[in-house]
C-alpha positions as CSV (number, residue, x, y, z in Angstrom):
1,M,108.1,363.9,239.1
2,M,104.7,362.4,238.4
3,H,103.7,359.1,239.9
4,P,102.3,357.3,236.8
5,R,99.2,355.1,237.0
6,C,98.8,351.9,234.9
7,F,96.0,350.5,233.0
8,A,95.8,347.1,231.5
9,L,93.2,345.8,229.1
10,A,92.4,342.1,228.8
11,L,91.7,340.2,225.7
12,L,89.3,337.3,225.6
13,T,90.1,335.8,222.2
14,V,87.6,333.0,222.3
15,L,84.0,333.5,223.3
16,A,81.9,330.8,224.9
17,A,80.9,328.1,222.4
18,G,77.2,327.3,222.0
19,G,75.9,330.8,222.0
20,P,73.9,332.6,219.2
21,A,75.7,333.3,216.0
22,L,77.6,336.6,216.1
23,A,78.9,339.0,213.4
24,A,82.6,339.8,213.3
25,D,82.1,343.0,215.2
26,D,80.6,341.1,218.1
27,L,84.1,339.6,218.8
28,A,85.0,343.0,220.3
29,L,85.5,343.1,224.1
30,Y,84.8,346.3,225.9
31,L,86.4,348.1,228.8
32,R,83.7,348.1,231.4
33,V,82.9,348.6,235.1
34,G,82.5,345.2,236.6
35,G,79.4,344.0,238.5
36,P,79.0,341.6,241.4
37,G,81.2,338.5,241.2
38,Q,83.3,340.1,238.4
39,P,86.6,342.0,238.3
40,S,85.8,345.6,239.3
41,D,87.6,346.7,236.1
42,L,86.2,344.3,233.5
43,L,86.8,343.5,229.9
44,A,83.8,341.8,228.4
45,P,81.6,341.4,225.3
46,G,78.7,343.8,225.0
47,A,79.0,347.5,224.1
48,P,78.6,350.2,226.8
49,V,75.1,351.7,227.2
50,S,76.0,354.6,229.5
51,A,76.1,358.1,228.1
52,T,78.7,359.2,230.7
53,P,82.2,357.9,230.4
54,V,84.4,356.7,233.2
55,E,87.6,358.8,233.5
56,L,91.1,357.9,234.7
57,A,93.9,360.5,235.0
58,P,97.5,360.6,236.2
59,A,98.3,362.4,239.4
60,S,99.7,365.5,237.6
61,R,100.2,367.0,234.2
62,L,102.2,364.9,231.8
63,G,105.4,366.6,230.8
64,T,107.2,366.1,227.5
65,G,108.6,362.6,227.4
66,E,106.6,361.4,230.5
67,Q,104.4,358.4,230.5
68,F,100.9,357.7,231.8
69,D,100.7,354.1,233.1
70,A,97.2,354.0,234.5
71,I,95.9,351.6,237.1
72,P,93.6,349.7,237.5
73,T,94.1,346.6,235.3
74,F,91.0,345.6,233.3
75,L,90.7,341.9,233.2
76,T,88.5,339.2,231.8
77,V,86.9,336.7,234.1
78,P,89.2,333.7,234.7
79,Y,89.1,331.1,232.0
80,G,87.1,328.0,232.9
81,V,89.1,325.9,230.4
82,A,92.5,326.4,228.8
83,R,92.3,328.6,225.7
84,K,94.8,329.7,223.1
85,I,95.3,333.2,221.6
86,P,95.4,332.8,217.8
87,V,98.1,334.1,215.6
88,G,97.0,337.3,213.9
89,A,96.1,340.9,214.2
90,V,94.5,342.5,217.2
91,Q,93.3,346.2,217.3
92,V,93.0,348.1,220.5
93,F,90.8,351.2,220.5
94,A,91.7,353.6,223.3
95,Y,90.2,357.0,224.0
96,F,92.4,359.7,225.5
97,A,91.8,363.5,225.8
98,A,93.8,366.4,227.0
99,G,93.4,370.0,228.1
100,S,94.6,371.0,224.7
101,S,94.7,368.5,221.8
102,M,97.7,366.3,221.3
103,D,98.1,366.5,217.5
104,A,100.1,363.5,216.3
105,C,102.1,363.4,219.5
106,A,100.3,360.9,221.6
107,R,102.4,357.8,221.6
108,V,100.5,354.7,222.8
109,T,102.0,351.3,223.4
110,A,99.8,348.3,224.0
111,T,101.2,345.0,225.4
112,L,99.1,341.9,225.5
113,M,99.6,340.2,228.8
114,R,98.8,336.9,230.6
115,R,98.0,337.0,234.3
116,P,98.4,333.5,235.8
117,A,95.8,332.4,238.3
118,G,96.4,333.5,241.9
119,T,99.0,336.1,241.1
120,L,99.2,339.8,240.2
121,E,102.1,339.2,237.8
122,D,101.5,340.1,234.1
123,L,103.5,338.2,231.5
124,P,103.9,339.8,228.1
125,I,102.8,338.0,225.0
126,A,102.9,340.6,222.2
127,S,102.9,344.4,221.9
128,G,102.3,347.2,219.4
129,E,102.9,350.9,219.3
130,T,101.4,353.9,217.4
131,I,101.5,357.7,217.4
132,G,98.1,359.2,217.2
133,S,96.1,362.3,218.2
134,A,94.1,362.9,221.3
135,P,91.4,365.6,221.1
136,A,90.8,368.3,223.6
137,K,88.5,367.3,226.4
138,A,85.7,369.5,225.1
139,D,85.9,368.1,221.6
140,A,84.2,365.0,220.2
141,P,86.1,361.9,221.2
142,T,88.2,360.0,218.6
143,P,90.0,356.7,219.3
144,I,93.7,356.0,219.0
145,V,94.0,352.6,217.4
146,V,96.9,350.4,218.4
147,P,97.7,347.4,216.2
148,I,99.2,344.3,217.8
149,Q,100.5,341.3,215.8
150,V,100.3,338.1,217.8
151,N,102.9,335.5,217.0
152,G,104.9,333.0,218.9
153,T,104.6,329.3,219.8
154,L,101.3,327.7,220.8
155,T,102.7,327.1,224.3
156,A,103.5,330.8,224.7
157,R,100.0,331.7,223.5
158,T,98.1,329.2,225.6
159,I,96.2,330.5,228.6
160,A,95.7,327.9,231.3
161,Q,92.5,327.3,233.2
162,G,92.0,330.1,235.8
163,D,94.4,332.5,234.0
164,Q,93.3,335.9,232.7
165,L,94.3,338.1,229.8
166,G,95.3,341.7,229.8
167,I,96.7,344.5,227.8
168,K,98.8,347.2,229.3
169,L,98.4,350.6,227.7
170,V,101.1,353.3,228.1
171,L,100.6,356.8,226.8
172,E,103.7,358.9,226.3
173,N,103.6,362.7,225.7
174,D,105.6,363.4,222.6
175,C,104.3,366.9,222.4
176,S,106.5,369.9,222.9
177,Q,104.6,371.0,225.9
178,S,103.0,369.3,229.0
179,R,99.4,368.1,228.8
180,N,96.7,367.4,231.4
181,V,95.5,364.0,230.0
182,V,92.6,361.7,230.8
183,M,91.5,358.3,229.6
184,R,87.8,357.6,229.0
185,Y,85.9,354.3,228.7
186,D,82.6,352.5,229.3
187,A,80.3,354.9,227.4
188,T,78.5,355.0,224.1
189,S,80.7,357.9,223.0
190,T,84.0,356.2,224.2
191,P,83.6,352.5,223.6
192,A,87.2,351.5,224.5
193,R,87.6,348.0,223.2
194,I,89.8,345.2,221.8
195,V,88.9,343.7,218.5
196,P,90.7,340.4,217.5
197,A,90.9,339.5,213.9
198,D,88.0,337.3,212.7
199,N,89.7,334.0,211.7
200,C,86.8,333.1,209.3
201,P,85.4,336.3,207.7
202,G,82.0,335.9,206.2
203,V,81.1,332.8,208.3
204,D,79.5,333.0,211.7
205,N,81.9,331.3,214.2
206,P,81.6,333.1,217.5
207,D,83.8,330.4,219.2
208,Q,86.7,331.3,216.8
209,A,87.8,327.6,217.2
210,D,91.0,326.8,215.3
211,D,92.0,323.2,216.1
212,D,95.2,323.2,214.1
213,D,96.3,326.7,215.1
214,D,97.0,327.9,211.6
215,G,95.0,331.1,211.9
216,V,92.1,329.9,209.8
217,G,89.0,329.0,211.9
218,N,87.5,325.6,211.8
219,A,84.4,326.9,210.1
220,C,86.3,327.7,206.9
221,D,89.5,325.6,207.2
222,N,89.9,323.0,204.5
223,C,92.3,321.1,206.7
224,R,91.0,321.4,210.3
225,A,93.5,319.0,211.8
226,V,96.6,319.9,209.8
227,P,98.1,323.5,209.7
228,N,97.9,325.0,206.2
229,V,97.9,328.8,206.2
230,D,97.9,328.9,202.4
231,Q,94.7,326.7,202.2
232,N,95.9,325.4,198.8
233,D,93.5,322.9,197.2
234,S,95.1,321.9,193.9
235,D,92.2,319.6,192.8
236,G,89.4,321.9,194.0
237,D,87.6,319.2,195.9
238,G,87.3,321.2,199.1
239,I,90.0,319.3,200.9
240,G,93.3,321.1,201.3
241,D,96.4,319.6,199.8
242,A,98.0,319.3,203.3
243,C,95.4,316.7,204.3
244,D,94.1,315.4,201.0
245,D,94.7,311.7,200.5
246,C,94.8,312.4,196.7
247,P,95.8,316.0,196.2
248,S,96.0,315.8,192.4
249,V,92.6,314.2,191.7
250,A,89.3,315.5,193.1
251,N,87.8,313.1,195.7
252,A,85.7,315.0,198.2
253,D,84.7,311.7,199.8
254,Q,88.4,310.8,200.6
255,A,87.5,307.2,200.1
256,D,90.4,304.9,201.0
257,R,89.3,301.2,201.0
258,D,92.6,299.7,202.1
259,H,93.3,302.4,204.7
260,D,96.9,303.0,203.5
261,G,96.6,306.8,203.5
262,L,96.3,307.0,199.7
263,G,92.8,307.7,198.2
264,D,91.2,305.1,196.0
265,V,91.3,307.4,193.0
266,C,95.1,307.6,193.2
267,D,95.8,304.2,194.5
268,A,97.2,301.7,191.9
269,C,96.4,298.9,194.4
270,A,93.2,300.3,196.0
271,A,92.2,296.9,197.5
272,D,95.6,296.1,199.0
273,P,97.3,298.3,201.7
274,G,100.6,299.5,200.4
275,E,103.2,302.2,200.4
276,I,102.2,305.8,199.5
277,G,105.6,306.2,197.9
278,A,104.9,303.2,195.6
279,G,101.5,304.4,194.3
280,G,99.7,302.6,197.1
281,C,101.0,299.2,196.2
282,P,102.8,296.7,198.4
283,C,106.5,296.5,197.6
284,A,106.0,293.0,196.1
285,E,103.7,294.5,193.5
286,A,105.2,298.0,193.1
287,R,106.5,299.3,189.8
288,C,109.4,301.5,190.8
289,D,111.3,301.9,187.5
290,D,111.7,305.6,187.0
291,G,113.0,305.3,183.5
292,D,116.4,306.8,184.5
293,Q,119.2,304.4,183.7
294,C,121.4,306.4,186.2
295,T,119.4,305.3,189.2
296,T,119.1,302.1,191.1
297,D,115.4,301.5,191.8
298,S,114.0,299.6,194.7
299,C,111.0,299.5,197.1
300,D,111.5,299.9,200.9
301,V,108.7,298.9,203.3
302,G,107.5,301.9,205.1
303,V,108.9,304.3,202.4
304,G,107.9,303.0,199.0
305,C,109.9,303.5,195.8
306,V,113.5,304.6,196.3
307,H,115.7,305.8,193.5
308,V,119.4,306.0,194.3
309,P,121.4,307.9,191.8
310,A,124.8,306.7,190.5
311,V,127.6,308.8,192.0
312,T,131.3,309.7,191.3
313,I,132.8,307.8,188.4
314,D,129.7,305.6,188.0
315,G,127.6,308.7,187.8
316,V,129.9,310.2,185.1
317,D,129.8,307.0,183.0
318,C,126.1,306.8,183.2
319,K,125.5,310.5,182.3
320,L,127.9,310.3,179.4
321,A,126.1,307.2,178.1
322,T,122.8,309.0,178.4
323,I,124.1,311.9,176.3
324,Q,125.4,309.5,173.7
325,S,121.9,307.9,173.4
326,L,120.2,311.3,173.2
327,I,122.4,312.3,170.3
328,V,122.3,309.0,168.4
329,Q,118.5,308.7,168.7
330,S,117.7,312.4,167.9
331,T,115.4,313.1,165.0
332,A,116.0,315.7,162.3
333,R,113.7,318.1,164.1
334,D,116.0,318.2,167.1
335,L,119.5,317.8,165.6
336,A,121.1,318.2,162.2
337,Y,121.8,314.7,160.9
338,R,125.5,315.2,160.3
339,L,126.0,316.0,164.0
340,T,124.9,312.5,165.0
341,R,127.9,310.9,163.2
342,P,130.9,309.7,165.2
343,Q,133.4,312.3,163.9
344,S,131.0,315.3,164.2
345,K,131.8,318.4,166.1
346,L,129.3,317.3,168.7
347,R,130.5,313.8,169.2
348,R,134.2,314.3,169.2
349,P,134.4,316.2,172.6
350,L,131.9,313.6,174.0
351,A,134.2,310.8,172.9
352,R,137.2,312.5,174.5
353,A,135.1,312.8,177.8
354,V,134.3,309.1,177.6
355,F,138.0,308.2,177.1
356,L,139.1,310.4,180.0
357,A,136.4,308.8,182.2
358,G,137.9,305.4,181.5
359,Q,141.4,306.8,182.4
360,T,140.0,308.2,185.6
361,R,138.5,304.9,186.5
362,K,141.8,303.1,185.9
363,A,143.6,305.6,188.1
364,L,141.0,305.0,190.9
365,R,141.6,301.3,190.7
366,K,145.4,301.8,191.0
367,G,144.9,304.3,193.8
368,V,147.4,306.9,192.5
369,R,146.3,310.2,193.8
370,R,148.2,312.3,191.3
371,R,146.9,310.4,188.3
372,I,143.3,310.5,189.7
373,D,143.4,314.3,190.1
374,L,145.1,314.8,186.7
375,N,142.7,312.6,184.7
376,N,139.7,313.9,186.6
377,G,140.6,317.5,185.8
378,K,141.0,316.7,182.1
379,L,137.6,314.8,182.3
380,Q,135.8,317.9,183.7
381,G,137.5,320.1,181.0
382,A,136.3,317.7,178.2
383,I,132.7,317.7,179.5
384,Q,132.9,321.5,179.7
385,A,134.1,321.6,176.1
386,F,131.1,319.6,175.1
387,V,128.8,322.0,176.9
388,L,130.3,324.9,174.9
389,E,129.9,323.1,171.7
390,V,126.2,322.4,172.5
391,D,125.7,326.2,173.0
392,T,127.5,327.0,169.7
393,L,125.5,324.5,167.7
394,Y,122.2,325.8,169.2
395,G,123.2,329.4,168.3
396,R,123.7,328.2,164.7
397,S,120.1,326.7,164.7
398,L,121.5,323.2,164.3
399,M,119.8,322.0,167.5
400,S,116.4,322.4,169.1
401,A,116.0,324.2,172.4
402,E,114.5,321.1,173.9
403,L,117.5,318.9,173.1
404,R,119.9,321.6,174.1
405,D,118.3,321.9,177.6
406,V,118.4,318.2,178.3
407,L,122.0,317.8,177.0
408,L,123.2,320.7,179.2
409,R,121.3,319.4,182.2
410,T,122.8,315.9,181.8
411,A,126.3,317.2,181.1
412,N,126.2,319.4,184.2
413,D,125.1,316.4,186.2
414,A,128.2,314.5,184.9
415,I,130.4,317.4,185.9
416,A,128.9,317.4,189.4
417,A,129.5,313.7,189.7
418,A,133.1,314.1,188.6
419,R,133.7,316.8,191.2
420,D,132.7,314.3,193.9
421,I,135.5,311.8,192.9
422,R,137.9,311.5,195.7
423,F,141.1,309.6,196.4
424,P,140.1,306.3,198.0
425,S,140.8,306.2,201.7
């Protein structure tokens, strides 16, 4: 049985700030031979310049199903300050070769690791796997590209000061025969490397800074302090909805004279600090009437306008009264005139529902469970009969689609309120 060797690759996801502007490809970190004061097996920016690759090989031929875990571990220099690995895609380019080619039978697994300061323990962060092809040793080298998707909490992705990053590569022989394999790196022909996704494509940001950890770099994030992966900007003012103090009206200056968190262009009381939920006005000046007769409107300090809907039997009565008003006040465009009359096919089931709501209320006052349940069941049936009549009249072109929709919505709200009626405890 072979004694496998292990390799690890380390990923430095954030380059030192303050350097020259770099293109996206310059984010790549290469597997190199370290110099004085560096890890002997180093991962660092800067493409190899040597024409002769460094080679690593297992102690023996790799049989079918056997793995090549190569040592040493390639590491970045320790972090001088804490850094975070951003959520997103990472690509690992590894160069393997064999005595005879491995055609679609070289299984490579790459696991992103964190090595805490002062230890040799590698802690996994994320991993990926692919099946590729390794050319024969005498043929031109081609990389096997392993994708890794980095996810997880910020805590799990934070590398403390003094820690290092690594990636452990494992090659498994899925071929039908054994192979004499080798890994090559640190040469112009075999630039083994790790390429993190650019979090701001098209904009130079070599530091890849992302303060809110939403995967969008500060250089192109329209809400740098608030996570907003979607980058939605409804008013097109360059400020994302997630942090815009007036997301519905363009206001790139984000002016807010009274500092209440609502931009001046949306603030009904721009000079007086107020409640965002009350249009920016203090509760004493707020207009909280929502036009719905079935809600109780008020203003709470720290919240703004609050609209509490009527429930149970009160909700039923209010919704039925709303339906009555909609029918009586309808124009000829929305409803045939004869259907607005008290004895019409539309108003008769509504009148029965109103009567049964009154009977249900009486039963609730008396506290007789059987009568409550009986009348409430009849009440829901009467409202459902009204719903069916609305659909019938609409099908006969006696009612507009707009009126039908609002009547059905209000009737269904009444049924929902009736279903919440309970025997008083």
